[in-house]
GUGU-268872 format. One record per residue (C-alpha): residue number from 1; residue in three letters; y, x, z. Coordinates in Angstrom, 1 decimal. Layout:
// residues N
[NUM 'ALA' [Y X Z]],
...
// end
This chain:
// residues 328
[1 'MET' [19.0 13.4 7.1]],
[2 'THR' [18.1 16.4 4.9]],
[3 'LYS' [15.9 16.4 1.8]],
[4 'THR' [13.2 18.2 3.9]],
[5 'ASP' [13.3 15.5 6.5]],
[6 'LEU' [12.9 12.8 3.9]],
[7 'ASN' [9.7 14.3 2.6]],
[8 'ARG' [8.1 15.8 5.7]],
[9 'ARG' [5.3 13.3 5.7]],
[10 'HIS' [4.0 15.0 2.6]],
[11 'VAL' [3.6 18.4 4.0]],
[12 'LEU' [1.0 17.4 6.7]],
[13 'ALA' [-2.3 19.1 6.7]],
[14 'LEU' [-4.1 16.4 4.7]],
[15 'GLY' [-1.7 17.0 1.8]],
[16 'ALA' [0.0 14.2 0.0]],
[17 'SER' [1.2 14.1 -3.6]],
[18 'VAL' [5.0 14.4 -3.4]],
[19 'THR' [5.3 13.5 -7.1]],
[20 'GLY' [3.4 10.3 -6.6]],
[21 'ALA' [5.4 9.3 -3.6]],
[22 'ALA' [8.7 10.0 -5.3]],
[23 'ALA' [7.8 7.3 -7.8]],
[24 'MET' [8.0 4.8 -4.9]],
[25 'THR' [11.8 5.5 -4.5]],
[26 'GLY' [14.1 2.6 -5.4]],
[27 'THR' [17.9 2.6 -5.9]],
[28 'ALA' [20.7 0.1 -5.5]],
[29 'LYS' [21.4 -1.9 -8.6]],
[30 'ALA' [24.6 -1.1 -10.4]],
[31 'ASP' [25.9 -4.7 -10.0]],
[32 'GLY' [25.5 -4.4 -6.2]],
[33 'HIS' [23.0 -7.2 -5.9]],
[34 'GLY' [19.7 -6.2 -4.4]],
[35 'HIS' [17.8 -3.1 -5.4]],
[36 'ASP' [16.2 -1.7 -8.5]],
[37 'LEU' [12.5 -2.1 -7.8]],
[38 'SER' [11.4 -1.6 -11.4]],
[39 'GLY' [8.1 0.2 -11.6]],
[40 'GLN' [6.8 -0.9 -8.2]],
[41 'SER' [3.8 -3.2 -8.0]],
[42 'VAL' [3.6 -5.3 -4.8]],
[43 'LEU' [0.8 -7.6 -3.5]],
[44 'ILE' [2.0 -10.3 -1.1]],
[45 'THR' [-0.3 -12.5 1.0]],
[46 'GLY' [0.7 -16.0 2.0]],
[47 'ALA' [3.0 -16.5 -1.0]],
[48 'SER' [2.7 -20.3 -1.2]],
[49 'SER' [5.5 -20.9 1.2]],
[50 'GLY' [7.9 -19.4 3.8]],
[51 'PHE' [8.7 -15.7 3.7]],
[52 'GLY' [5.9 -15.0 1.2]],
[53 'ARG' [7.2 -17.5 -1.4]],
[54 'LEU' [10.8 -16.2 -1.0]],
[55 'MET' [9.6 -12.6 -1.2]],
[56 'ALA' [7.6 -13.1 -4.4]],
[57 'GLU' [10.6 -14.5 -6.3]],
[58 'SER' [13.2 -12.1 -4.7]],
[59 'LEU' [11.2 -8.9 -5.3]],
[60 'ALA' [10.4 -10.0 -8.9]],
[61 'ARG' [14.1 -10.7 -9.6]],
[62 'GLN' [14.8 -7.1 -8.5]],
[63 'GLY' [12.3 -5.8 -11.0]],
[64 'ALA' [9.0 -5.5 -9.1]],
[65 'LYS' [5.7 -6.5 -10.5]],
[66 'VAL' [4.6 -9.1 -8.1]],
[67 'PHE' [1.1 -10.3 -7.3]],
[68 'ALA' [1.7 -13.5 -5.3]],
[69 'THR' [-1.5 -14.5 -3.4]],
[70 'MET' [-2.4 -17.7 -1.7]],
[71 'ARG' [-5.3 -19.9 -0.7]],
[72 'ASN' [-6.9 -22.8 -2.6]],
[73 'VAL' [-5.6 -22.1 -6.2]],
[74 'PRO' [-5.0 -24.1 -8.3]],
[75 'ARG' [-2.4 -25.9 -6.1]],
[76 'PRO' [1.2 -27.2 -6.8]],
[77 'GLU' [2.8 -24.2 -5.2]],
[78 'ALA' [1.0 -21.9 -7.6]],
[79 'LYS' [2.0 -23.9 -10.6]],
[80 'GLU' [5.6 -24.0 -9.5]],
[81 'LEU' [5.7 -20.3 -9.1]],
[82 'GLU' [4.0 -19.7 -12.4]],
[83 'ALA' [6.5 -22.0 -14.2]],
[84 'LEU' [9.4 -20.2 -12.6]],
[85 'ALA' [8.0 -16.8 -13.7]],
[86 'THR' [7.8 -18.1 -17.3]],
[87 'SER' [11.2 -19.8 -17.4]],
[88 'ASP' [13.0 -16.9 -15.7]],
[89 'ASP' [11.0 -14.1 -17.3]],
[90 'LEU' [9.7 -12.7 -14.0]],
[91 'ASP' [6.7 -10.5 -13.6]],
[92 'ILE' [4.7 -12.7 -11.2]],
[93 'THR' [1.0 -13.2 -11.2]],
[94 'VAL' [-0.5 -15.8 -8.9]],
[95 'ILE' [-3.9 -14.7 -7.5]],
[96 'GLU' [-6.2 -16.7 -5.2]],
[97 'ILE' [-6.8 -14.9 -1.9]],
[98 'ASP' [-7.7 -16.4 1.4]],
[99 'VAL' [-7.3 -13.6 3.9]],
[100 'THR' [-10.2 -14.9 5.9]],
[101 'LYS' [-12.7 -14.5 3.0]],
[102 'PRO' [-13.8 -10.9 2.3]],
[103 'ARG' [-15.3 -11.7 -1.1]],
[104 'GLU' [-12.2 -13.5 -2.3]],
[105 'ILE' [-10.1 -10.6 -1.1]],
[106 'LYS' [-12.2 -8.1 -3.0]],
[107 'ARG' [-12.0 -10.1 -6.2]],
[108 'GLY' [-8.3 -10.7 -5.8]],
[109 'VAL' [-7.4 -7.1 -5.1]],
[110 'ALA' [-9.6 -5.9 -8.0]],
[111 'LYS' [-7.8 -8.3 -10.3]],
[112 'ALA' [-4.4 -7.1 -9.1]],
[113 'LEU' [-5.4 -3.4 -9.4]],
[114 'ASP' [-6.6 -4.0 -13.0]],
[115 'LYS' [-3.3 -5.6 -14.0]],
[116 'ALA' [-1.3 -3.0 -12.2]],
[117 'GLY' [-3.0 -0.1 -13.9]],
[118 'GLY' [-5.2 1.0 -11.0]],
[119 'LYS' [-2.7 1.1 -8.1]],
[120 'ILE' [-0.8 -1.3 -5.9]],
[121 'ASP' [2.4 0.5 -4.7]],
[122 'VAL' [3.2 -1.9 -1.9]],
[123 'LEU' [1.0 -4.3 0.1]],
[124 'VAL' [2.8 -7.0 2.2]],
[125 'ASN' [0.5 -8.5 4.8]],
[126 'ASN' [2.6 -11.7 5.3]],
[127 'ALA' [0.0 -14.5 5.7]],
[128 'GLY' [-0.1 -15.8 9.3]],
[129 'ILE' [-0.6 -18.9 11.4]],
[130 'ALA' [0.4 -20.1 14.9]],
[131 'TYR' [-0.8 -22.5 17.6]],
[132 'GLY' [1.2 -23.8 20.5]],
[133 'GLY' [0.1 -24.4 24.1]],
[134 'PRO' [-1.1 -22.2 27.0]],
[135 'VAL' [-4.0 -19.7 26.6]],
[136 'GLU' [-6.4 -21.9 28.7]],
[137 'LEU' [-6.1 -24.6 26.1]],
[138 'GLN' [-7.1 -22.3 23.2]],
[139 'ASP' [-10.8 -23.0 22.5]],
[140 'GLU' [-13.2 -20.7 20.6]],
[141 'LYS' [-12.4 -22.2 17.3]],
[142 'ALA' [-8.6 -21.8 17.8]],
[143 'MET' [-9.0 -18.2 18.9]],
[144 'GLN' [-11.3 -17.2 16.1]],
[145 'THR' [-9.0 -18.9 13.5]],
[146 'ILE' [-5.8 -17.2 14.6]],
[147 'PHE' [-7.3 -13.7 15.0]],
[148 'ASP' [-9.2 -14.1 11.7]],
[149 'THR' [-5.9 -14.8 9.9]],
[150 'ASN' [-3.3 -12.7 11.8]],
[151 'VAL' [-5.4 -9.6 12.6]],
[152 'PHE' [-8.6 -9.4 10.6]],
[153 'GLY' [-6.8 -10.6 7.5]],
[154 'PRO' [-4.3 -7.7 7.3]],
[155 'GLN' [-7.1 -5.2 8.1]],
[156 'ARG' [-9.3 -6.6 5.2]],
[157 'LEU' [-6.5 -6.4 2.7]],
[158 'THR' [-5.4 -2.9 3.8]],
[159 'ARG' [-9.0 -1.6 3.4]],
[160 'GLU' [-9.2 -2.8 -0.1]],
[161 'VAL' [-5.8 -1.4 -1.2]],
[162 'LEU' [-5.8 2.0 0.6]],
[163 'PRO' [-8.3 3.9 -1.6]],
[164 'SER' [-6.1 3.6 -4.7]],
[165 'MET' [-3.0 4.6 -2.6]],
[166 'ARG' [-4.8 7.6 -1.3]],
[167 'GLU' [-5.8 8.6 -4.8]],
[168 'ALA' [-2.2 8.3 -6.0]],
[169 'GLY' [-0.8 10.1 -3.0]],
[170 'SER' [1.7 7.4 -2.2]],
[171 'GLY' [1.9 3.8 -1.0]],
[172 'LEU' [3.6 1.5 1.4]],
[173 'ILE' [1.9 -1.1 3.8]],
[174 'VAL' [4.3 -3.7 5.1]],
[175 'ASN' [2.9 -5.8 7.9]],
[176 'VAL' [4.9 -8.9 9.0]],
[177 'SER' [4.7 -9.2 12.7]],
[178 'SER' [7.3 -10.9 15.0]],
[179 'GLN' [9.6 -10.4 17.9]],
[180 'LEU' [6.6 -12.0 19.8]],
[181 'GLY' [4.6 -8.9 18.8]],
[182 'ARG' [6.6 -7.1 21.5]],
[183 'VAL' [7.8 -9.8 24.0]],
[184 'ILE' [6.1 -12.8 25.4]],
[185 'ILE' [7.3 -16.4 25.8]],
[186 'PRO' [4.8 -18.6 27.8]],
[187 'GLY' [3.3 -21.5 25.9]],
[188 'PHE' [3.0 -19.8 22.5]],
[189 'ALA' [-0.8 -19.6 22.9]],
[190 'LEU' [-2.5 -16.6 21.2]],
[191 'TYR' [0.3 -15.9 18.7]],
[192 'SER' [1.7 -13.0 20.7]],
[193 'PRO' [-1.7 -11.5 21.4]],
[194 'THR' [-2.5 -11.4 17.6]],
[195 'LYS' [0.9 -9.9 16.8]],
[196 'PHE' [0.6 -7.3 19.6]],
[197 'ALA' [-2.7 -6.4 18.0]],
[198 'LEU' [-1.1 -6.2 14.5]],
[199 'GLU' [1.6 -4.0 15.9]],
[200 'ALA' [-0.8 -1.6 17.5]],
[201 'MET' [-3.1 -1.5 14.4]],
[202 'SER' [-0.1 -0.9 12.1]],
[203 'GLU' [1.2 2.0 14.2]],
[204 'GLN' [-2.2 3.7 14.5]],
[205 'MET' [-2.6 3.4 10.8]],
[206 'ALA' [0.8 4.9 10.2]],
[207 'TYR' [-0.2 8.0 12.0]],
[208 'GLU' [-3.6 8.2 10.2]],
[209 'THR' [-2.3 7.7 6.7]],
[210 'ALA' [1.0 9.7 6.9]],
[211 'GLY' [-0.8 12.8 5.6]],
[212 'PHE' [-1.8 10.9 2.4]],
[213 'GLY' [1.8 10.0 1.6]],
[214 'ILE' [1.2 6.4 2.7]],
[215 'GLU' [3.8 4.8 4.9]],
[216 'VAL' [3.5 1.7 7.2]],
[217 'THR' [6.5 -0.5 8.1]],
[218 'ILE' [6.3 -3.3 10.6]],
[219 'ILE' [8.7 -6.2 10.0]],
[220 'GLN' [9.7 -8.0 13.2]],
[221 'PRO' [11.4 -11.3 12.4]],
[222 'GLY' [12.9 -13.5 15.0]],
[223 'GLY' [12.9 -17.3 14.6]],
[224 'TYR' [13.5 -18.7 11.1]],
[225 'PRO' [13.1 -22.2 9.7]],
[226 'THR' [10.0 -21.8 7.6]],
[227 'GLU' [6.8 -23.9 7.2]],
[228 'ILE' [5.0 -22.0 9.9]],
[229 'TRP' [6.5 -24.4 12.5]],
[230 'GLU' [5.2 -27.5 10.8]],
[231 'ASN' [1.8 -25.8 10.1]],
[232 'ALA' [1.7 -24.7 13.8]],
[233 'GLN' [2.3 -28.2 15.0]],
[234 'ALA' [-0.5 -29.6 12.8]],
[235 'LEU' [-2.9 -26.9 14.1]],
[236 'THR' [-1.8 -27.6 17.7]],
[237 'ASP' [-2.2 -31.4 17.3]],
[238 'ASP' [-5.7 -30.8 16.0]],
[239 'LEU' [-6.5 -28.5 19.0]],
[240 'LEU' [-5.1 -31.1 21.5]],
[241 'GLU' [-7.3 -33.8 20.1]],
[242 'ARG' [-10.4 -31.9 21.2]],
[243 'THR' [-8.8 -30.8 24.5]],
[244 'PRO' [-9.8 -32.8 27.7]],
[245 'GLU' [-6.9 -35.0 28.8]],
[246 'GLU' [-7.0 -33.6 32.3]],
[247 'LEU' [-6.4 -30.1 30.9]],
[248 'ARG' [-3.6 -31.3 28.7]],
[249 'ASP' [-1.9 -33.0 31.7]],
[250 'THR' [-2.1 -29.8 33.7]],
[251 'TYR' [0.1 -28.0 31.2]],
[252 'ALA' [2.3 -31.0 30.2]],
[253 'ALA' [5.5 -29.0 30.8]],
[254 'TYR' [4.5 -26.3 28.4]],
[255 'LEU' [3.2 -28.7 25.8]],
[256 'SER' [6.5 -30.6 25.8]],
[257 'GLN' [8.2 -27.4 24.6]],
[258 'ILE' [6.3 -27.3 21.4]],
[259 'GLU' [7.8 -30.5 20.0]],
[260 'GLY' [10.8 -30.1 17.7]],
[261 'ARG' [10.7 -26.3 17.3]],
[262 'ASN' [11.9 -25.3 13.9]],
[263 'GLY' [13.1 -21.8 14.0]],
[264 'GLY' [16.8 -22.6 14.1]],
[265 'SER' [19.4 -22.4 11.4]],
[266 'THR' [19.0 -18.7 10.4]],
[267 'ASP' [18.5 -17.7 6.7]],
[268 'PRO' [14.8 -16.9 5.9]],
[269 'MET' [16.0 -14.6 3.1]],
[270 'ASP' [16.7 -12.0 5.7]],
[271 'VAL' [13.1 -11.1 5.7]],
[272 'PRO' [12.6 -10.6 1.9]],
[273 'ASN' [15.9 -8.7 1.9]],
[274 'ALA' [14.6 -6.4 4.6]],
[275 'VAL' [11.4 -5.8 2.7]],
[276 'ALA' [13.3 -5.0 -0.5]],
[277 'GLU' [15.5 -2.6 1.5]],
[278 'VAL' [12.5 -0.7 2.9]],
[279 'MET' [10.8 -0.6 -0.5]],
[280 'ALA' [14.0 1.0 -2.0]],
[281 'MET' [14.2 3.7 0.6]],
[282 'PRO' [13.2 7.3 -0.4]],
[283 'ALA' [9.5 7.9 0.2]],
[284 'GLY' [9.1 9.6 3.6]],
[285 'SER' [12.1 8.0 5.2]],
[286 'ARG' [11.0 4.4 5.8]],
[287 'PRO' [11.0 3.2 9.4]],
[288 'LEU' [7.9 2.4 11.4]],
[289 'ARG' [9.6 -0.8 12.7]],
[290 'ARG' [12.3 -3.0 11.3]],
[291 'PRO' [13.7 -5.8 13.5]],
[292 'VAL' [15.1 -8.7 11.5]],
[293 'HIS' [17.3 -11.4 12.9]],
[294 'PRO' [21.1 -12.0 12.9]],
[295 'GLY' [21.2 -12.8 16.6]],
[296 'SER' [19.1 -11.5 19.5]],
[297 'ARG' [16.6 -8.7 18.9]],
[298 'PRO' [15.0 -8.3 22.3]],
[299 'GLN' [12.3 -6.0 21.0]],
[300 'GLU' [14.6 -3.2 20.1]],
[301 'GLY' [14.6 -1.7 23.6]],
[302 'ILE' [10.8 -1.8 23.7]],
[303 'ASN' [10.6 -0.2 20.3]],
[304 'GLN' [12.8 2.7 21.4]],
[305 'VAL' [10.9 3.3 24.7]],
[306 'SER' [7.6 3.1 22.8]],
[307 'ALA' [8.7 5.6 20.2]],
[308 'GLN' [9.8 8.0 22.9]],
[309 'THR' [6.6 7.6 24.8]],
[310 'GLN' [4.4 7.9 21.7]],
[311 'LYS' [6.2 11.0 20.5]],
[312 'ALA' [5.7 12.7 23.9]],
[313 'ILE' [2.0 11.8 23.9]],
[314 'LEU' [1.3 13.0 20.4]],
[315 'GLU' [3.2 16.2 20.9]],
[316 'ARG' [1.1 17.0 24.0]],
[317 'SER' [-2.0 16.2 21.9]],
[318 'GLY' [-1.1 18.8 19.2]],
[319 'LEU' [0.0 16.1 16.8]],
[320 'LYS' [3.7 16.9 16.6]],
[321 'ALA' [3.7 16.8 12.7]],
[322 'VAL' [2.3 13.3 12.8]],
[323 'ALA' [4.8 12.2 15.4]],
[324 'ASP' [7.7 13.7 13.4]],
[325 'ALA' [6.5 12.1 10.2]],
[326 'VAL' [6.2 8.5 11.6]],
[327 'LEU' [8.6 8.3 14.5]],
[328 'ASP' [11.7 10.2 13.4]],
// end
């Protein structure tokens, strides 16, 4: 890939600041461990547990200025992370943000922007929830809750952060999706529909913001043993309590598949490592999608066909520059 290729996003008609984008470039550390993310500020949602918690610590250890956001602060997870930051001299600030509460988002992002000097370099939309069970069992409450968190939440955060990124002429939005944002396994309720929506919204935004020097990368994890499984079981149990017994019995075979799922024995650090890798790439070269799993990655074929199809559509629509910027 040539130098011209790496920066072609910044010569689109809308005109991005190449200088500002260049400040987003990271390099490998001299000791070979991780990347040098010094100078990059990153806001992470859902940082109380799972990928978000691991990401907050990992990116901070690589030099990033981290804003670790979570619901219901103060809470033990927040105190633990703050104590770690103090003891290990890590630049981590815990901020209360519930992605379903617009006012809280506005306050939290404003606080982060103030502490970051007016601009967040990287937004990681990581917060997410899951239910189990067939679609027919998902009542209005369940449907509203999962879409509010997994789709509306990332949109709310992104809208708060984008203005400062546009002004700076650079930025990176990382949206944590799933293999199930491309493929479907029956019995996973509305999780796939929300992740399909997140995938589509992310890709559309990638085309629309490329001319401002702002990149979008979709992380597509497979199964990992994080707290999402335990939390999903609790949400599902609550849902089943208000589901008529006859309907539960109708789908007994699918409901039996929910019990005991835990994401396997894979290493959840794969996801923070993938995010750090993307952050460290030269501005203009980051991929639209990044599958993450040591084993099966069934979405890769779909990603490839989708990219080819989108490129053809955009080129026929007179948007070749946008297609080249995002899909190559």
